[in-house]
Phi, psi and omega in degrees: 000135181282172185292317187292322179295319177298318180291316179302324179282323176302319183289347177092018173298321176239079187296340181285348187242140171271286177234142192223123173272172176297312181293331166297317181294322180296317181292322169304304178309314181292320183293324190281328181299312185293334180279349177096001182272113183269016183269073184235006183306311187303307175299318179297314189280330180290323180257001181057043187288152177257156175297324176302322177293321181287324179293325182287337179281351183117003177284159178273150184306315186293318176295322179284321172308315182300337178289347179055228185286002173296323179258155184260000000 
């Protein structure tokens, strides 16, 4: 994890996480999408996640497609 990401997490932008790896971020996004919570903008942009990564982790196509232009 780079300095900027550590600093962002330390400042409390994402209070629910201490240290978060990229794979954990993908899993967390998938869990939120499965629950119907589309508030994943912060994690997707912080880690630069792609639609392919999220689909491979188990998210439904419809949920990922619903994120629109957020994913590349």
